[in-house]
N, C-alpha and C positions, 0 to 999 in steps of 0.2 A: 366847617362841621356843622351838621344839622343841630337844630335847637333841642330836639328830643331824639335820643337814640336807644333802641332796644339791640343789644348786641348778644346773640346766641342765647336769648332768654328762654327759659324752660321751667316748667312746673310738674312735678311728678308726685302722685299720691299712691304710695305703695308700688304696685306694679303697672299702675296706669299713668300714661304720659297725657296730662291735660293740655300742655303747650309744648311743642317741640321746636328747640333751636330756632327761635324767632328773630329775625332781623328786620328792623324797620326804622327808617330815618324820617323825621317829621320836621319841615322848615318853620321857622318862627312865623306866626300869624296864619298857619295853614290849618284848614279843617279836614280832617281825616276820619273816615268812618271804618270801623271793623264790622263786616258783614258776613253773617253765616246762619244756618239753621240752629235750632236749640241743641245744645250738647256738642257744639263744634269746638268750644274753647275760646271763643271770642271775648268772654267777660273776663276770664282769667288774667290776660295781660293787663286790662285796665285796672284790676284790683292790685296787681303787683305794682304798677306805676303809682298807684295811691298809696301803697304801703300796707294794704289790708291783708294781703297774702304773701308769705315769704317765698322768695325766689329760690328754686332748686338749683339752677344753673344760669350762667350769663349775667349780664348787668345792665343797669338802666342809667342813662347818662342825661342830665339836664343842664343845658347851657355850659357844657363842659365839665360838669361836676358829677361825680358818681354818686348817686343818691341811693343805690341798692341797700346799703346797711342802714340808711336813715329811718327814723320812726315817722309815721304819718304826719304828725303835727309839724315836724320840722321840715317837711317838704313843702308846706304852704300852698297845696294845689286845691283848685276849687272843684267840688264834686258834687253832682246831681244825680241823685238816686232815683230808681224806678218809683219807689214810694213817696219821694220828696221829703219824708222825715221831719215835717213841720212840727213845731211845738204848739199843740191845740190851745193851751192856756195863754199864749202870747199873741199880741197884736202882729200885724204884718210888719210894721216898723221894727218891733222888738225882735222878731224872728230874723230880720235882715241884720240888725245890729248885733246879734249874739256873738257872731265870730270876732267882731271888733272889740266888744267888751271883754272876751277871753284874752285878747291880745293887748288889753289895757290901753287902748287908743284913747287920747284925751276926748272929753266930751264934745267940745266944739268940733273938732275934726271928725269925729264919729257922726254927728248930726249931718254935717256937709256931705260927707260920703254916702250915708243912707239916703238923704234926699236926692242926691245926684242918680244914685243907681234906681231908685224908685221911679224917677222920671224916665230913665232909660228903658225900663220894662213896662212903662205906661201904668204904673199903679200908685202914683202920688196921690190921686184922689181916694185911694183905699188904705192908707197908711194905718188908720186906727181900727181897722176891722179885724176879726179873728179868721183863721183858716175855714171854719165852719160856715162862714158867711160868704165865702168865695166860691166861684165856679172851678171846674177842674182845670181849665186854662189858666185862670188866675193863680191858682196854687202852684202851678207849674212856673209861673213868672215869679212868685216869691222865692221858690227853691233856686231858680236861676240868679235872681238878684242877691241871695244869701251867699251864693258861691262866688259871685263877681265882686262884692263889695269889699272882700279882703285883698282885691288886686292880685290874684294869683298869676303865676307865669303860665300856667296850663289849666285849661278847663276839661274836666273829665265828666262825660255824659253817659250813664248807663241805662239804656233803654228808656229815655226820658218821656216818650210820648205813648208808651205802650198802654197806659190806663186811661187814654183819652178816646173819645168816639171818632169815627172816620173823618168827619168834617172838621172838627176841632184839631185833630192831628195834622191835617194838611195845613191848616192855618198856622198852627204853632211851629211847624217845622221851618216854614219861611221866616217866622218871627225869630226863631233861634239863629238863623243864618243873618238876618238884619243886625241883631245885637252883636253877633260874633264879628261881623265886618266892621261895625261902628266902634267897638272896642279894640279890634285887631288882635284879639287874643288867640293863641294856639289852642286848638281843640281837637280832642279825640272823643268820638262817640261810638258806642256799640249799639247795634240794632240788628233785628232779623228782618226788617222791612226794606225790601229792595228799592221801592219807589223813594222811600225816605233818604236812604243813603244816596241814590242816584242824583236826587234833586238838588240836594244842598251841599254836597262835599266836593272839596278839591280833588281828593283822591279817595278811591275805595279800596280796601284790603279785604280780599274774600278769604275766609277761613273754612278749612275742612279737616275734621278729626285732628285738631290741634295744630294744623300747619297753615301757613299761608299758601294759597295756590295762585293768586294773581294780585298785583297791585297796579291800578291804572287810574287815569281820569275817568269820570263816569261814562262819558261818551265812548271812549276807546274800550272800556270794559265791556259795555253793551254790544258794540258793533264787532269787536274781536275777542270773543271769549276763547281761552285756551283750551279748555276741557268740556267734556259732555256735562259734567256737574255744574259748571259755571254757566254753561250756555243755558240749562234748564233752571237754574236757581235764579239767576239774574234776568227776569223777564221769561216770556214764553219762547219756545223754539221748537221747530220740526227737525228731527234727526233723520237724515236721509243717506243711502249708501251712495258712494261715488268713487271715482277714479280719475287720474290725469291722463289726458290723450297724449299723443306723440310730441305735441308742442308744449306739453306741461300745464295745459289748461284744464282747471277743475270742471267736472261735469258730473251730473247725477246719473247714476248707472246702477240698475239692479244687480245685487250680487258684488258690487264694488267693494274693495278693501278699505276704503276711506270712510270715515264717518263725517258727514256734512251737517252744518247747522244753517237753518233758513228761518229767519224771523216770520211770524205770521203775516205781519203788516207789509213784508216785502213781496208778498204773492198777489197777483192780479187775477181776479175771476174773469174769464172770457166765455163767449158763447161756445156751445158744444162743438168740438172739432178743432177748435183754435188752441194756441198755446203748446207748451212743452209736455203736458200731461193731462189725461182725461180723468173725470171723477164725477160723483153724484153727491149733492148735499145730504147729509144724514142728520144734522143737527144744526140749531142756530140759537144764539142767546143775545139777548139785547143788553148792552152795556151803557146805554145812554148816549155817549158820544161815537160809539162804535157798535157794529155788529160782529159777533165772533161765530164764524161757521165751522163745522166740522165737515170734512169732505173725504169721502171714501175713494181710494185709488188703488192701483196695483202695488203701490209702494207703501200702502198702509193708510190709516186715517190722518190727514193733515188739518192743521188749524190755520184758518185764513181770517185775518182782521180786515173789515171794510169800513171806512169812515161812514158815519151816518150823515148823509147829505140831504135827509128829508124824503127821499124817494122810498117806495114800498121795498121791503126786504125781499130776498130771494126765499122761495119756498123749499121745504124739504122735499127730497126726491128729484129735484132739478138736475139734469145733466149739465155740467160745466167743463170748461177748459181752465187749466192753470198756467200761468206763465210768471216768469221772474227774469231779472237781470242776473246772468251768471256771475258777475263780478260781486254779488251780494252773498254767494255761497262761502261759508267759513269752514276750513279744515280743521277739525278738533283732534287734539292729542288724547291719548288714552288717560284716564283719570290717574292722577299722581298717587292718590291715597284712596282707601276705601271709605265710603260714607259712613 
């Protein structure tokens, strides 16, 4: 049996289904992200697991025990909120110790556990500082330490990095993964950031309109999206018409009944007259490590990503050929739910 199980979990507000019959199994020590756009219902399952939102249907099982009727305190889960919710009048050390004091942990053990977790998050040199004296990344580490010090069976992260700037967000997502692996704690994270979910998760759960639409390892999810929504939300994608030939091989074909997905980085730019399709560059954007080109073709405008190898970029108006490996085309299913 999985360590955490959601069995037919649902939440209804009046006539609105925020979460519909959700089934999810999470193994002990696994890092799973719930990914989706704003309003898709991804935060509600996390809140129900934490006990902050009442379950309308189904149940939540933790280590074989049904915790659905249990109050939040008795579940003993670690939670890191988007706002961090630190006590401004307490030092870092006291913020981290707060949960242990509420549990009446003996002072000697309390000090040892606080010292240990502060070292884990690399804040042992800042134990006597106040939240206002810390950077955004350091405040995030305090919130993480406070959640971990109670030694919870599960760590719940609700958009933990959304308040950080881009560079710090990338740094902290790898820090979260380092700490999670070192502790070995089962972790569920809610995020709307695709790169965040793909880079640090063991599995990603894509949600749309309150329903799970795909659960896969990050690489599988990116390379084999099931629907048009997933193809476009998890990374960039070109949607092309297509069909299968007599041998069952998928190919791009104008007017074809199939919808095919082709990632921009899977397309090669060739000289005019070469490749499977001809076009003209109509836009280019510099992304640092890459160039993103918009190419006008008879199948519509396609996005093409080319690695920045230091050579001069191609100019707008240039006639080019486009080529790709047919094995990289993905057949998409019709979206299962409306966005």
